[in-house]
C-alpha positions, 0 to 999 in steps of 0.5 A: 486138088486130089479131092477135086479130081476124084469128085469131077472124074468119079462123081461128075461134080462141077461145083462144090464147097470145101468146108472145114473138114475138122472133127465137127464135120460129119456128113449124113445122107438120106437114101432116096429109095428108103429115106433112111439116114446114115453117117457116110464119113468118119470124124477125125476124133469120134467115129460116131460123129458129134452133135453140132448145131449147124447144117448144110442141106443140099437138095437135088431135083430132076430138071423140068421139061421145057415147054415149047 
């Protein structure tokens, strides 16, 4: 509940997924301006992250203008 409150209040999130959150959960994000990737969290067992053969990609795009 606490995480959901923070996501809604501070980040304007209205839909989210709660994943495992264990040691293999490492989040990397690409900076939209520089396109540089970086790990944005710390794994519970390895601060450098772990190589895991899975991913979840989320792409956000600006909404299209409606043609009238």
